[in-house]
N, C-alpha and C positions, 0 to 999 in steps of 0.2 A: 504494500500500500504506500502510495506517495505521501510524503510529508508536505502539507500545505503551509507555506510560510508567507505570512503577511509582512512585506518589506516596506519600510517607511523611513524617509530622510527629512530632517529639519535642515533645509539648505543654508540657513543663516547661523546655525549653532556654532559656537566657538569663535566667531569672527572677532570678538572683542579682545581675546587673549593676547595675540601678538602685539596689539597696539596699546595694551595696558588698560583696557576698559573694564575688565573683570566680568564681562558678560554682554549679551545683546538683548536682554529682556527690555521691552519697551521701545517705542518709535524713536525717541531721542537718542538712545544708546546705539541703535542700529544706524541711524543717520550719521552719528559721529564715527562709527566704525567704517562706514563707506567713505566718508570724507577723508579719513586718515589712510585710506587705501588698504584696509584689512582684507586679507585673502579669505576665500571660502575654504574651510577645512573639511567640513563634513562630507561632501561628495567624494573626495579622495579617500577618506577613511572608510566610507561605506563600500567603495569599490575594492579596497584592500580586503575587507571582510568577505565580499562575494567571491573574489579570486581564490581566497583560501577555501571557501565553501565548495567551489567547483572542483578543487583538487581532492576533495573527500570522496567524490564519486557516488554521492547519495542519490536516492530516487526522490526528487523534489519537484514541487510545483510552486512557482512564485506568483504571488498576488501583490499588486502594488498600486500606488497613486501615480497620476500622470505627471510627465515632465520632470521638473527638478526634485519632486518629492519621492522619486524612486525609479520611474520608468526609464529615464535617460541613463542613469548609472547601470541599472540592471541590463538594459539592452547592450550597453557598451561592454559588459563583461560576458556577453554571449548567451544570456538568458532570453527567453521569449515570454515575458511576464504577461499575466492577465491584468489589465488595467480596470480596477473596480471603483475608482474614485478620481474626480478631477477637481483640484483645488480652485477656490474662488480667486486666489492670489497666486500666480504662477511662480515667480522667482522669489518674491519677498512674502513668505507665508506667515500666517498668524497662528496663535494657539488654537483658534477655532478650526483652522484648516487641519491641524494635527488631530484634533478630537474627531472631526468628521471623517477623516481618512481612517482612523482607527475603527470607528463604528462600521464603516464600509467593509473593512477587512474582516471584522468579526462576523458581519452579516453574510460574508462570502465563505464562511466556515473555515477560516484559518486555524490551523492547529497550534501555531506559535507566531508571536509577533516579534520581528527583528527590526529594531529602530535605531537610528543614528542621531545622536544629539547629546545634550547634557541633562542636568537635573530638571530644568524646566520642561524639556521634551518628555522626560520620564513621567513627570507629574501629569502632563496633558494626555499621554498614552494611557497611563494607569487609571486616570479618572474615568475612562470608558471601559478599559479591559477589566478593571476591578480584579476579582479573583477567579474569573471565568476562563481566561486564556493566559498561558505563561508567556513571559516576555524575555528577550535578550537585548541588552543595550550595547550598542557599538559606541565606545567613548569618543566624543568629539567636542564636548562643551568646555567651558572654562571652569565652572563649578561642578565637581564630581564627588558629591558626598554620598550618593545613594549606592546601595549594594545590589542593584539590578544590572550593573555594567560588568562586562568582561574586562580583564586587565588590559587587553589590546584588541584591535580589530581582528587579528588572526585568531585570538582566543575566543572571540565571539563565534567564529566558525566552529571551533572545538566544542563550544557549549551546544551548538545546534546538533552536531554529530552525536554528542553524549545523549541529548534528549531523544534523537531519532532511534537510538539503540535501546533506551530504557523506558522512556516516557515518564520518568520519575520527576517530580517537582518538589520544591520547598518554598517557604515564605522568605521574602526579602524586604528590606525597608526602602521606601522612597522618601528621601529627604529633600527639603526645599529651603533655599536661602533667599532672604530679602535682599535683592540686588541693590536697591537704593541705599540701604544701610551698609551693604558690602562695599560700595564705592566710597563710603565715608569711613572705611576701616573698622566697621562694626559687623561682627559675625552674629547673625540671628538665624539659627537653623532650627527647623522643627520637623518632626515626623509628619509627613503628609498622608502616607498610605502604606499599606502592605500589599505586595504583589507576589505572584507566583513566578519562579524562575526554574530552569533545569537544575536538578539536584546534583551538582558536581562542583565541590569547593575548589578544585584545582584551578579553575579558570575565572572565578568571580572575585571581584574586589570587595573588601569589607567596607562597611560604613566608616567614614572618617571619625577618629577618636578625638575627644577634647580632654585636656589634662588640667590638673589642679595646681594649687600653690606649691606643692612639693616639687613639681617639675619646674616651676618658676624659679625656685631657689637654685636648682641644678643648672638652669639656663644662665643665671648670673655668674656661676663659677666658670662655665664655658666661655662666656663673654669676656671675663677678665683675662683668660688665657689667650683668646684670639686677638683681643685688642692689644695686649702686650707684645704679641708676635708680629703685628702689622709692620710692614717695611715702608720706609720713606719713599715717596714718589710713585708707589704702586697703586693702580686703580683697583679698588675692592668693590665688587658687585654683590650686594646683599639681596637675596631672594626673600619671598614672603615668609612670615611665620613669627611666632613669639620668641623663639631662640635667637633669630637674627635681629629682632627688635631689641633684645637685651644687649646685643653687641653694639648697636647704635647708641643705646642708652649709656653704655660704658664709655663711649667716645664723647659723651655729653650732648648727643643729638637725638632728635625724635625721628624714628624711621616711619615711612609709609608702611603701616602694618601689613597690608595685603598687596602691596606693590613691590616694585624692584627699584632700589636706590643705589647710587654709586658714591664712593668716598675716596678721596686722596688726602694723605697726610691728616687723617682723622676728621676731615671736613667734607660736607656733602658737595658734590659737583653735578649731581643730577638726581631728581626725585620722581618717583612714579613713572619710570621710563618704559617706553615700548621698545620693540626690537630695533627700530631705526635709531632711536636715541642712544641705545647701547652701542650699536655699530659705529655711530658717529664718534663716540668717546674712544672706542677701540682703534679708530683710524689714527688718532693722535697719541694714544698711550698704549703701546703694544705690551707693556709689562702689566699684567692684570691677573686678578684672582676672582673666582666665583665662589661665594659662600651660600650654601643652601641647607635646609633641614627637611627631612622626609615628612610626608603627610602621615600623621599618626595612624597606626594599624595598617593602612594601605601600603605604605612604604615608598611611594613615588617621590623621586628626587627631581625628575624632569618630566614634563608632559602633562602635569595636572596643576593648574593654578599659577604656573609661572612660564606660560608659553612665550613670554617676552624673551626669555633666555632660550632662544631658538637654536636649531642646529648650526646656523651661520654664526651666531654668537659663540657657541661652544667651540666651533672650529677655530675661531679667531683667538680664543683664550687658551685652548689646549686642555686635554684631559688631565695632564699633570698639574694644572693650576686650579683644579676644582677641590674645594674643601667642603666636606659634609659634616654637619654638627647635629647632635641629637642627645637629649637627656637620657640617662639610664631608665627613667620612668617610661619614656616613649618607646625605648628599644625593647622593653619587656613585652610590649604588644606588637612589635614590628621586627620579626626575626630576619626578614630579608628586605632588601631595597629593590626598587623597580624603576625602569625608564620606559617612556612611550612618547618619544619626540615626534613621531611621524616620519622619521628618516631612518630606514633600516640600517644603513651603514653606520650612522651615529649611534644608534642603540647598541649595535654589536660592539662598537669601540668602547662604549661605556660599561658594558657588562664585564663581570669578573669580580674579583675581590677589591674592596676599597677600605681604607682606614677612615674611621669615623671618630671625630673628637667628641668625647663623652664627659669631659671634666677638665680640671686644670692639670694639663700634662698627661691626661689619660686618653687612650684610644682603644677602639674595638675594631676587629676585622669582620666586615660583613660582606655577604654576597650580593651582587647587583644582578637581577634577572631581567 
């Protein structure tokens, strides 16, 4: 029996990441992303997932929405999808388009919904799918707190294969972030819904973990060590997170909590930078370091929430100049680190073992997958 997959893309998901907008929810954010020349990430990542799915050789039937919401990418990857929905807005879709497409896919008896986007897309899909049809998220957004997403687009295909062989499901959380608060460096996350996903923990990211004051004290110890070790004239790029914010505080500066800032000689030279802003700094200062902290429990150091630190930025800085910092409290929930930059060569280069600063003069050796 063929597995009927409902395939859906949010074509604007993730556009805000590389330009430092922290999302594209809302018309103003989308207009700003377009004005800043933000690339469309989700069609390419959806195509990667479908190519991996083709290699599985499964007996599949693909149902989708017209144009940019699925048909174009599916046809480009060799599928002959059944188009069961046409969005009211072709290229710049809305949450209503996503909800109506999901409803059409369910009415067409899809066994599984495979969607590409971020937490906002997950919320829109699950608002209709509820607990009736399992879902698989292809990660493409800026905010990725929900546990309905695969680690990578390729692993989304692994999840579909796992479901095709067992038809087993489990419950997973769909989280949603207030984007307006997020842009003000305020994290307001709530549980939106519970969804069904294929029951295979190997390929699914966990929900993002939040840590207490204990970890804050540990972060201050890390910050003191990193700040003391900073070299004169070197550009330091600090990624998002409370641990990197503690480093800026040790320098006597306030960091953009959820953005990417740059410092030279303990002073800021760029705040809330996008990819182009970082590359511009790197054109004049070749001696640079990138300091990042993993997302709690999920383990991502690149590709989630810091897309401004793009493969081009990483190449300019070099793997040897990346510093990962993490509190012992965070690492208890985060046994491995992960990368998902969207560039296979870069991901392969970053994989392997890396030393993580865990305290004043203390390091741990962790695997990057």
